[in-house]
Each structure stands twice: as structure tokens, then as C-alpha cells.
Backbone as numpy.savetxt, mean C-alpha at the origin, in Angstrom:
# Nx Ny Nz CAx CAy CAz Cx Cy Cz
7.09 -16.60 11.51 6.29 -15.99 10.17 7.05 -14.77 9.48
7.52 -15.36 8.35 8.15 -14.43 7.73 7.37 -13.31 6.90
7.80 -12.26 7.05 6.75 -11.14 6.44 7.79 -10.25 5.08
7.12 -10.39 4.12 8.11 -9.96 3.01 7.14 -8.15 2.87
8.09 -7.45 2.76 7.73 -6.10 2.21 8.39 -5.55 1.30
7.74 -5.11 0.00 7.90 -4.81 -0.87 8.16 -3.24 -1.65
9.29 -2.77 -1.66 8.93 -1.42 -2.53 9.58 -0.91 -3.76
8.82 -0.05 -4.26 8.49 -0.11 -5.75 9.59 1.49 -5.64
10.45 1.34 -6.78 10.99 3.04 -6.54 11.90 3.10 -7.98
11.58 4.42 -8.26 12.07 4.68 -9.54 12.72 6.40 -9.56
13.77 6.66 -9.33 14.52 8.22 -9.19 14.19 8.71 -7.90
13.77 8.12 -7.11 13.55 8.76 -5.22 14.82 8.95 -4.40
15.52 9.30 -5.07 17.34 9.22 -4.69 17.15 9.84 -3.07
15.95 11.07 -3.06 15.78 11.90 -2.03 15.02 11.22 -0.80
14.24 10.20 -0.86 13.52 9.65 0.09 13.70 8.32 0.07
14.24 7.60 -0.57 14.29 5.92 -0.62 14.98 5.39 0.82
16.41 6.54 1.53 17.31 6.15 2.34 16.17 5.99 3.67
15.06 6.78 3.90 14.62 6.91 4.77 13.55 5.88 5.04
13.45 5.58 4.00 11.96 4.24 3.54 12.73 3.27 3.84
13.79 2.77 3.50 14.99 1.25 3.67 15.26 1.39 5.37
15.61 2.61 6.05 15.90 2.44 7.42 14.92 2.08 8.03
13.51 2.42 7.61 12.31 2.01 8.59 11.89 0.89 8.26
12.50 0.18 7.43 12.13 -1.15 7.43 13.32 -2.07 7.97
14.36 -1.70 8.27 15.64 -2.38 8.51 15.50 -2.32 10.14
15.00 -1.01 10.59 14.42 -1.17 12.08 13.57 -1.46 12.71
12.83 -2.36 12.18 11.57 -3.30 12.51 12.04 -4.27 13.42
11.44 -4.38 14.39 11.60 -5.40 15.66 11.51 -6.85 15.46
10.64 -6.84 14.20 9.94 -8.02 14.30 11.70 -8.93 13.33
11.78 -10.83 13.92 12.82 -11.09 13.60 13.14 -11.66 12.33
12.00 -11.63 10.97 11.84 -12.50 10.37 11.15 -11.77 8.95
12.04 -10.64 8.45 11.43 -9.94 7.29 12.12 -10.17 6.27
11.68 -10.32 5.20 12.23 -10.25 3.88 12.05 -8.60 2.97
13.05 -8.05 2.83 12.74 -6.92 1.85 13.42 -7.01 0.91
12.43 -6.84 -0.23 12.46 -6.64 -1.56 12.13 -5.15 -2.03
13.18 -4.67 -3.18 13.23 -3.43 -3.64 13.19 -3.80 -5.17
12.53 -3.07 -5.88 12.25 -3.38 -6.82 12.38 -2.16 -8.03
13.61 -1.48 -8.55 13.59 -0.25 -9.22 13.20 -0.39 -10.62
13.02 0.73 -11.00 12.92 0.94 -12.41 13.58 1.35 -13.54
15.33 1.73 -13.15 15.92 1.89 -14.00 16.60 3.09 -13.32
16.52 3.88 -12.54 16.26 5.13 -11.70 18.11 5.74 -12.54
17.94 6.74 -12.51 19.09 7.26 -13.06 19.74 8.54 -11.95
19.37 8.39 -11.06 19.48 9.69 -10.18 20.43 9.49 -8.85
20.84 8.37 -8.19 21.19 8.04 -7.33 20.76 6.88 -6.66
19.29 6.86 -6.92 18.63 5.70 -6.07 19.56 4.51 -6.11
19.94 3.89 -6.83 20.50 2.46 -6.97 21.67 2.29 -6.05
22.45 3.45 -6.42 23.53 3.42 -5.53 23.15 3.18 -4.12
22.26 4.25 -3.75 21.83 4.08 -2.16 21.24 2.99 -1.68
20.60 2.21 -2.53 20.12 0.93 -2.01 21.48 -0.27 -2.07
22.31 -0.38 -2.88 23.17 -1.43 -2.64 24.04 -0.66 -1.83
24.00 0.60 -1.46 24.91 0.57 -0.24 24.55 0.03 0.97
23.35 -0.63 1.07 22.92 -1.27 2.23 23.33 -2.83 2.05
23.79 -3.32 0.98 24.24 -4.50 0.96 23.15 -5.27 1.07
23.35 -6.39 1.67 22.92 -7.73 1.87 21.75 -7.39 3.16
21.30 -6.28 3.47 20.47 -6.09 4.32 19.01 -5.67 3.49
19.51 -5.85 2.03 18.33 -6.03 1.10 18.26 -7.38 0.54
17.02 -7.82 1.13 17.26 -9.57 0.43 17.04 -9.75 -0.90
16.77 -9.06 -1.81 16.31 -8.98 -2.90 16.10 -7.56 -3.76
17.14 -7.16 -4.65 16.74 -6.00 -5.41 16.96 -6.22 -6.99
16.16 -5.76 -7.83 16.02 -5.73 -9.02 16.40 -4.27 -9.56
16.84 -3.80 -10.98 16.60 -2.99 -10.92 16.85 -2.69 -12.40
15.80 -2.34 -13.21 15.27 -2.90 -14.76 13.90 -2.07 -15.12
13.94 -1.66 -16.43 12.96 -1.23 -17.04 11.14 -1.96 -16.41
10.37 -1.47 -16.29 9.30 -2.00 -16.04 8.13 -1.15 -16.85
6.90 -2.06 -16.67 5.57 -1.21 -16.97 4.70 -0.57 -15.96
5.80 0.00 -15.34 4.70 0.73 -14.22 4.80 0.50 -12.83
4.65 1.03 -11.88 4.37 0.90 -10.52 3.89 -0.67 -9.95
2.71 -0.79 -10.55 1.94 -2.37 -10.60 2.63 -3.60 -11.14
3.17 -3.12 -12.13 3.74 -4.32 -13.12 5.29 -4.37 -11.62
5.56 -3.51 -11.24 6.73 -3.47 -10.55 6.56 -4.33 -9.32
5.27 -4.00 -8.69 4.80 -4.38 -7.61 4.89 -6.13 -7.66
3.86 -6.50 -9.03 3.72 -7.55 -9.38 4.78 -8.34 -9.26
6.16 -7.82 -10.06 7.39 -8.57 -10.14 8.14 -8.99 -8.43
7.71 -7.87 -7.58 8.18 -8.17 -6.32 7.60 -9.58 -5.60
6.59 -9.26 -6.06 5.74 -10.11 -4.96 5.65 -11.60 -5.58
6.18 -11.99 -6.83 6.23 -12.95 -7.66 7.68 -13.68 -6.98
8.94 -12.79 -6.34 9.90 -13.38 -6.06 9.54 -13.33 -4.14
8.86 -12.74 -4.08 8.53 -13.30 -2.31 8.39 -14.68 -1.82
8.89 -14.56 -0.96 9.27 -16.19 0.03 8.40 -15.88 1.53
7.58 -14.60 1.52 7.06 -14.53 3.34 5.73 -15.53 3.37
5.26 -15.62 4.43 4.13 -16.19 4.43 3.11 -14.78 4.35
3.79 -13.83 4.06 2.46 -12.64 4.40 3.45 -11.56 3.89
2.23 -10.64 2.82 3.16 -9.65 1.95 2.74 -8.10 1.95
3.79 -7.33 2.27 3.25 -6.09 2.41 3.65 -4.96 1.61
2.99 -3.56 1.25 3.79 -3.17 0.01 4.15 -1.72 1.01
5.11 -1.39 1.08 5.90 -0.04 1.35 6.26 1.32 0.78
5.82 2.47 0.04 6.11 3.18 -1.07 7.29 3.46 -0.84
7.93 4.02 -1.71 9.30 4.51 -1.60 9.59 6.13 -0.92
8.24 6.67 -0.86 8.23 8.18 -0.17 7.83 7.47 1.54
7.59 6.91 1.91 6.91 6.38 3.04 7.83 5.89 4.04
7.33 5.81 5.18 8.09 5.33 6.25 6.99 4.00 6.84
7.27 3.12 7.62 6.30 2.61 9.01 6.71 3.18 9.98
5.23 3.48 10.47 5.06 4.08 11.59 5.93 4.20 12.52
6.16 3.03 13.01 7.41 2.96 14.25 8.01 1.56 13.96
8.86 1.39 14.92 9.64 0.11 14.72 9.09 -1.47 15.06
7.27 -1.63 15.83 6.86 -2.37 15.91 5.99 -2.68 14.86
5.98 -1.79 13.84 4.54 -2.60 12.82 4.45 -3.71 12.48
5.76 -4.31 12.08 5.91 -5.89 11.32 5.18 -6.50 12.53
5.56 -6.43 13.37 5.61 -7.33 14.34 4.46 -7.43 15.30
3.13 -6.27 15.06 1.98 -6.53 15.38 1.30 -7.02 14.35
1.53 -6.62 13.15 0.80 -7.06 12.04 0.90 -8.73 11.96
2.45 -9.69 11.82 2.62 -10.78 12.42 1.95 -11.30 13.28
1.66 -10.67 14.61 1.28 -11.29 16.00 -0.23 -11.64 15.76
-1.19 -10.59 14.67 -2.37 -10.54 14.25 -2.47 -12.45 13.42
-1.68 -12.15 12.46 -1.50 -13.04 11.52 -1.33 -14.76 12.97
-0.55 -14.71 13.34 -0.29 -15.69 14.08 -1.19 -16.20 15.31
-2.21 -15.31 16.08 -3.30 -15.16 16.65 -4.63 -16.28 16.21
-4.52 -15.75 14.69 -5.72 -16.34 14.04 -5.10 -16.97 12.65
-4.74 -18.47 12.65 -4.16 -18.95 11.08 -5.23 -19.05 10.24
-6.88 -18.60 10.68 -7.44 -18.84 9.43 -7.58 -17.15 8.80
-6.83 -16.25 9.29 -6.90 -14.89 8.54 -5.97 -14.45 7.67
-6.54 -14.35 6.59 -6.19 -14.03 5.14 -5.38 -12.52 4.69
-6.10 -11.48 5.82 -5.38 -10.15 5.39 -5.56 -9.42 6.34
-4.84 -8.11 6.41 -5.48 -7.13 7.92 -5.42 -5.58 7.21
-6.09 -4.96 7.63 -6.35 -3.51 6.99 -6.09 -2.74 8.49
-5.53 -1.51 8.28 -5.29 -0.52 9.59 -5.76 1.02 9.02
-4.35 1.67 9.90 -4.66 3.40 9.99 -3.37 3.66 9.21
-3.24 4.94 8.70 -2.29 5.26 8.66 -2.35 6.73 8.86
-1.20 7.43 8.72 -1.06 8.85 8.84 -0.13 9.61 7.87
-0.83 11.16 7.50 -0.06 11.70 6.48 0.93 12.61 6.93
2.32 12.81 6.79 3.29 13.68 7.73 3.82 14.72 6.53
4.40 15.88 6.89 5.11 16.84 6.28 6.09 16.46 5.58
6.98 16.65 4.90 8.31 16.29 4.03 9.09 15.76 4.85
8.91 16.40 5.95 10.69 15.80 6.72 9.99 14.92 7.80
8.89 14.57 7.82 8.21 13.36 8.84 8.46 14.17 10.26
8.44 15.29 10.21 8.22 15.96 11.76 7.21 16.25 12.52
6.24 16.17 11.51 4.84 16.45 11.88 3.59 15.56 11.19
2.73 14.95 12.22 1.49 14.22 11.52 0.49 15.53 10.81
0.14 15.21 9.83 -0.84 16.47 9.17 -2.42 15.73 9.73
-2.55 14.31 9.26 -3.81 13.97 8.91 -3.69 12.47 9.16
-4.68 11.70 9.69 -5.03 10.82 10.28 -6.21 9.74 9.57
-5.83 8.65 8.40 -6.84 8.12 7.85 -7.34 6.75 8.17
-8.43 6.54 9.05 -8.61 5.17 9.88 -9.44 4.45 8.78
-8.79 3.43 9.00 -10.28 2.17 8.22 -11.12 1.39 8.94
-10.92 2.41 10.91 -12.12 1.52 11.74 -13.54 1.43 10.91
-13.44 2.55 10.50 -15.10 2.39 10.28 -15.47 1.85 8.58
-14.52 1.50 7.94 -14.47 1.28 6.28 -15.30 -0.31 6.63
-15.94 -0.60 5.50 -16.77 -1.70 5.29 -16.52 -1.80 3.29
-16.49 -2.94 3.15 -16.70 -3.59 1.70 -17.66 -2.71 0.75
-19.04 -2.32 1.27 -20.16 -1.69 0.74 -19.40 -0.44 -0.10
-18.29 -0.09 0.87 -18.18 1.82 0.87 -17.33 1.75 -0.54
-17.07 0.24 -1.27 -16.51 0.57 -2.27 -16.94 1.37 -3.57
-18.13 0.71 -3.68 -19.15 2.07 -4.47 -18.83 3.02 -4.31
-18.55 4.09 -3.22 -18.92 5.34 -2.89 -17.50 5.92 -3.22
-16.53 5.08 -3.70 -14.96 6.09 -3.90 -14.20 5.40 -2.79
-14.34 4.57 -1.77 -13.67 4.49 -0.77 -13.34 3.05 -0.30
-11.77 3.56 -0.12 -11.22 2.14 0.51 -10.21 2.02 1.42
-9.95 1.01 2.05 -9.38 0.83 2.90 -7.86 1.49 2.98
-6.99 2.05 3.37 -5.31 2.85 3.09 -4.85 1.33 2.73
-4.42 1.65 1.06 -3.16 0.50 0.42 -2.21 -0.03 1.33
-1.60 1.07 1.57 -0.60 1.10 2.64 -0.73 0.04 3.81
-1.93 0.17 4.02 -2.33 -0.72 5.63 -2.86 -2.11 5.29
-2.56 -2.57 3.91 -3.37 -3.79 3.65 -2.04 -4.73 3.59
-1.96 -6.18 4.64 -0.81 -7.09 4.12 -2.23 -8.43 3.93
-1.59 -9.45 3.30 -2.15 -10.28 2.97 -1.63 -11.61 2.78
-1.87 -12.43 2.57 -1.31 -13.97 2.82 -1.01 -13.80 1.13
0.57 -14.38 0.99 1.34 -14.33 -0.52 0.23 -15.24 -1.46
-0.03 -16.32 -0.80 -0.61 -17.44 -1.67 -1.88 -16.78 -2.30
-2.32 -15.86 -1.53 -4.04 -15.07 -2.38 -3.69 -14.72 -4.08
-2.54 -14.00 -4.15 -1.92 -13.52 -5.16 -2.25 -14.72 -6.51
-1.69 -15.69 -5.89 -1.77 -16.79 -7.21 -2.96 -17.14 -7.55
-4.08 -17.18 -6.20 -5.27 -17.94 -6.11 -6.20 -16.61 -6.92
-5.74 -15.77 -6.46 -7.02 -14.71 -6.95 -6.47 -13.12 -7.71
-5.48 -13.67 -8.33 -4.65 -12.52 -9.23 -3.72 -11.61 -8.65
-2.96 -11.11 -9.75 -2.43 -9.87 -8.92 -2.91 -8.47 -9.52
-2.49 -7.48 -9.42 -2.38 -6.00 -9.39 -2.08 -6.30 -11.17
-3.83 -5.39 -11.79 -3.67 -4.94 -13.01 -2.73 -4.23 -13.52
-1.96 -4.35 -14.16 -1.37 -3.30 -15.49 -1.62 -2.33 -15.83
-2.87 -2.62 -16.49 -3.44 -1.40 -17.38 -3.91 -0.59 -16.83
-4.17 -0.69 -15.47 -4.63 0.54 -14.72 -3.38 1.60 -14.42
-3.59 2.92 -14.42 -2.62 4.10 -14.30 -2.54 4.18 -13.03
-3.82 4.66 -12.19 -3.54 4.81 -10.93 -4.34 4.01 -9.80
-5.16 3.13 -10.05 -6.18 2.47 -9.22 -6.39 0.95 -9.44
-5.27 0.37 -9.71 -4.95 -1.15 -9.61 -5.00 -1.38 -8.34
-4.89 -0.98 -7.30 -4.86 -1.31 -5.84 -6.24 -1.04 -5.70
-6.96 -0.37 -5.95 -8.61 0.16 -5.66 -9.19 -1.35 -6.25
-8.89 -2.10 -7.49 -9.51 -2.84 -8.56 -9.12 -4.14 -7.23
-7.78 -4.41 -6.72 -7.45 -5.71 -6.26 -8.05 -5.63 -5.19
-7.96 -4.64 -4.48 -9.20 -4.80 -2.79 -10.59 -4.91 -2.85
-10.97 -4.68 -4.23 -12.33 -4.72 -4.82 -12.35 -6.50 -4.73
-11.49 -6.71 -5.54 -11.17 -8.40 -5.86 -10.96 -9.42 -4.42
-10.50 -8.64 -4.02 -10.12 -9.34 -2.58 -11.27 -9.36 -1.30
-11.84 -8.63 -1.50 -12.23 -8.04 -0.10 -13.84 -8.14 -0.09
-14.64 -7.64 -1.25 -15.66 -8.04 -2.09 -16.24 -8.58 -2.26
-15.46 -9.07 -3.42 -15.97 -10.34 -4.62 -15.73 -11.48 -3.49
-14.67 -12.03 -3.49 -14.04 -12.88 -2.77 -14.09 -13.39 -1.25
-14.54 -12.00 -0.42 -14.64 -11.82 0.81 -13.94 -12.58 1.59
-12.33 -12.20 1.47 -11.39 -12.63 2.20 -11.72 -12.47 3.81
-10.83 -13.18 4.38 -11.14 -13.01 6.06 -9.99 -12.07 6.15
-11.06 -11.01 6.15 -9.94 -9.68 6.56 -9.81 -8.87 8.29
-9.04 -8.54 8.61 -9.25 -7.77 10.39 -8.98 -6.91 10.49
-9.57 -5.58 10.81 -9.16 -4.50 11.13 -8.06 -4.03 12.67
-7.07 -3.83 11.95 -6.21 -3.64 13.51 -5.91 -2.19 13.30
-6.62 -1.98 15.40 -6.29 -0.43 15.64 -5.40 -0.16 15.97
-4.31 -0.02 14.89 -2.70 0.65 14.78 -2.70 1.35 14.10
-1.63 2.38 13.50 -1.14 2.94 12.65 -0.05 2.31 11.85
-0.25 1.79 10.44 1.35 1.27 10.06 2.18 1.82 9.38
1.89 3.28 8.67 2.78 4.09 8.07 2.33 5.41 7.81
3.32 6.01 8.03 3.53 7.14 7.46 3.79 7.68 6.15
2.80 8.38 5.78 2.44 8.92 4.39 3.05 10.28 3.83
3.96 10.48 2.96 4.36 12.06 2.74 2.75 12.43 1.88
2.41 13.50 2.07 1.13 13.88 1.34 1.85 14.32 0.28
0.99 14.10 -1.17 0.71 14.37 -2.41 1.35 13.20 -2.95
0.46 12.09 -2.86 0.58 10.84 -4.01 0.07 11.27 -5.53
0.35 10.18 -6.08 0.39 10.27 -7.95 -1.31 10.45 -8.08
-2.20 9.81 -7.27 -3.68 9.76 -7.59 -4.48 11.08 -6.95
-3.63 12.30 -6.38 -4.39 12.99 -5.91 -3.06 14.51 -6.14
-2.10 14.28 -7.72 -1.08 15.35 -7.86 -1.87 16.10 -8.39
-3.14 16.16 -9.62 -3.48 17.24 -9.97 -4.60 16.87 -10.50
-5.48 17.95 -11.08 -7.32 17.70 -11.69 -7.22 16.42 -12.31
-6.20 16.49 -13.57 -6.02 15.32 -14.37 -6.27 14.21 -13.57
-5.35 13.98 -12.73 -5.16 12.81 -11.45 -6.56 12.27 -11.18
-6.97 13.39 -10.60 -8.03 12.78 -9.79 -9.32 12.66 -10.71
-9.21 12.88 -11.96 -10.05 12.84 -12.82 -9.63 11.03 -13.45
-8.41 10.91 -13.76 -8.25 9.68 -14.11 -8.70 8.42 -12.91
-8.10 8.80 -11.89 -8.75 8.04 -10.75 -10.12 7.46 -10.48
-10.77 8.63 -10.36 -12.43 8.10 -10.45 -13.18 7.21 -11.70
-12.53 7.61 -12.52 -12.86 6.88 -14.03 -12.41 5.48 -13.68
-11.01 5.22 -12.85 -10.62 4.01 -12.67 -11.44 3.32 -11.59
-11.77 4.47 -10.83 -12.55 3.37 -9.54 -13.63 3.06 -10.57
-14.52 3.82 -11.04 -15.73 3.31 -11.84 -15.78 1.90 -12.54
-14.12 1.95 -13.09 -14.15 0.87 -14.19 -14.07 -0.62 -13.23
-13.39 -0.45 -12.19 -12.89 -1.44 -11.09 -14.32 -1.61 -10.54
-15.20 -0.86 -10.37 -16.71 -1.53 -9.96 -17.07 -2.16 -10.86
-17.14 -1.52 -11.89 -17.93 -2.36 -13.28 -17.60 -3.32 -13.63
-16.11 -3.76 -13.51 -15.51 -5.35 -13.44 -15.39 -6.22 -12.88
-16.23 -5.63 -11.35 -16.34 -6.52 -10.19 -18.06 -6.84 -10.24
-18.58 -6.33 -11.16 -20.10 -6.36 -11.25 -20.67 -5.60 -9.66
-19.80 -4.61 -8.83 -20.29 -3.64 -7.87 -21.07 -2.60 -8.52
-22.54 -1.98 -8.33 -22.85 -1.39 -9.01 -22.47 0.04 -8.37
-21.99 1.50 -9.39 -22.25 2.38 -8.64 -22.02 3.43 -9.79
-21.69 4.69 -10.01 -22.14 5.55 -10.97 -21.18 7.14 -10.19
-20.91 7.71 -11.37 -20.13 8.83 -10.77 -20.41 9.95 -9.62
-22.05 9.83 -10.02 -22.55 10.66 -8.83 -22.11 10.40 -7.38
-22.31 8.84 -7.08 -21.75 8.17 -6.04 -20.35 8.56 -5.68
-19.49 8.11 -6.98 -17.78 8.46 -6.65 -17.89 9.50 -6.31
-18.37 10.83 -6.58 -17.99 12.25 -6.27 -18.38 12.39 -5.06
-19.39 11.77 -4.77 -19.91 12.45 -3.47 -18.93 12.40 -2.26
-17.91 11.22 -1.86 -17.24 11.14 -1.54 -16.07 12.44 -0.76
-16.45 13.47 -1.81 -15.75 14.66 -1.47 -16.02 15.18 -0.47
-17.79 14.94 -0.58 -18.46 15.92 0.39 -17.96 15.43 1.87
-17.63 13.93 1.93 -17.54 13.35 3.30 -15.42 13.34 3.88
-15.13 13.35 2.52 -13.35 13.59 3.01 -13.20 14.11 4.24
-13.84 15.21 4.47 -13.51 16.15 5.76 -13.42 15.87 7.16
-14.04 14.44 7.17 -14.94 13.56 8.02 -13.96 12.37 8.36
-13.47 11.90 6.86 -12.61 10.60 6.72 -11.38 10.61 7.30
-10.96 11.97 7.16 -9.19 12.60 7.53 -9.35 13.44 8.38
-9.07 13.05 9.56 -9.48 13.99 10.82 -8.72 14.23 10.95
-7.85 15.64 11.04 -6.99 16.58 11.14 -6.30 16.45 12.43
-4.91 15.88 12.77 -4.45 16.02 13.78 -3.41 17.11 14.01
-3.62 17.84 15.31 -2.93 18.96 15.68 -1.80 19.05 16.79
-1.73 17.94 16.82 -0.43 17.04 17.87 1.16 17.39 17.09
């Protein structure tokens, strides 16, 4: 089973090498690695090119934002299953993709998988928090909760059938797509009790108060566009529960 991994990058020379190395270290024998660069000026392109043909496909050109770049990568992917790995992040260990592939092989009718992720410090030496999708359900979308997007792997054909990421969202197109796939279309997904990804803290959606406000406005919009009843009271209530959703890992 071929698994396509897509990394979208723009001016991430400081982190892209570690990201790439975590993909190339995977023990699965059929990985197609695609990197879509937005026209970086900081040396990112030279780092990527340094890996030569170990990167299956590399495009560096101006785009319309992160979700446009993700769509671009998905459209040129040839794998049975597609996953996204951010340029600041790493796979949890060398068996991540083989474990995901095994789940799809075990159930030919499976459309997608979700799992857990961990947040790490900047140099990836310490796990700070654990975000589990184990108790997540589609009804929680209305309350502002989604499974961790980096843990989402799905059959490539679904993008043609159900649509791609909406590029007029600034932050929450992944939220909208997951509502459309998991809630509206009820695709057959499975929770895997495993960690797929190590994410650095401080993503775009929580960078500052303006990002948080934009995120929650777009969450409300995503719910409304998919006929899922919600309101800002519901969405902001999630901040009361987040300490319980993100379990501190002191190891």
C-alpha cells in the first residue's frame, strides 16, 4: 500500500530538515513524499534539494496560502492513502506510517484513521502535552473540538469525491474538511490507539488573541456551512475543558 505524505513549507529552513528526516526514516516500504514550497527565500529550497530523489515530488512556487498548497500536493499524489505532516513537526517514531498502513490493509472498507499526537519543546527533546482522539466523537465539532489534524490519514479518492480544503479559510479549513468528511458524509473512520506526530508548540491557530478569534469565527462558519448547529457560547466553552483534553506529560 502506497502512502503519500505531503509537507507544505514556507521559510522553514530551521525545521524542515528534521521533518524530512522523520519521513525518510519510516520503515514502511512504499512512501511517496511530496513537498510543496511557497517560494521560500531563507534556504529552505536548498535544504530540500539536498535530499535529491529521496523526495518524490517537489514544487516551489507562489501559492494562495497553506490550504491551496495542501490541495496542490494532494492533486499530484498517487498513493492509496494521504497524510499531512507540517514542516515544523515530526512523525512520532519510525513505525508511524507502517502502523497506519496496517490498519487500512486490515479493513479494506476503511476510509480514514485518526489517532493521538504529542506536543514537544522546540528541540524535540521533551514531550509537553498529549492530545488524544480516543474519546472524540463527531458531535463534538459543535463544541469546538476536532481530532488532531496531523493524525488524520484518508483514502486519496475521497478528496475527488467530497472536495478539497477550502482556500478562503485562513486557519480552520482543516476543521471544515473534517466536519464535511466525518460528520456530514459519515465516512468510515477508525481511532488508532497510537501517537502519529510530534508537534512543536505555538501553531498559527494559537499564535495570539487575533488568531484565536479568527479560529473560532471560522469554526462557527464551518459548522454553519455544514448545517451543524452551534454558537459562540458552545465554542468558547471548550476552553473550560481543554486542560482535561490536553493531558500534561511529565515524563
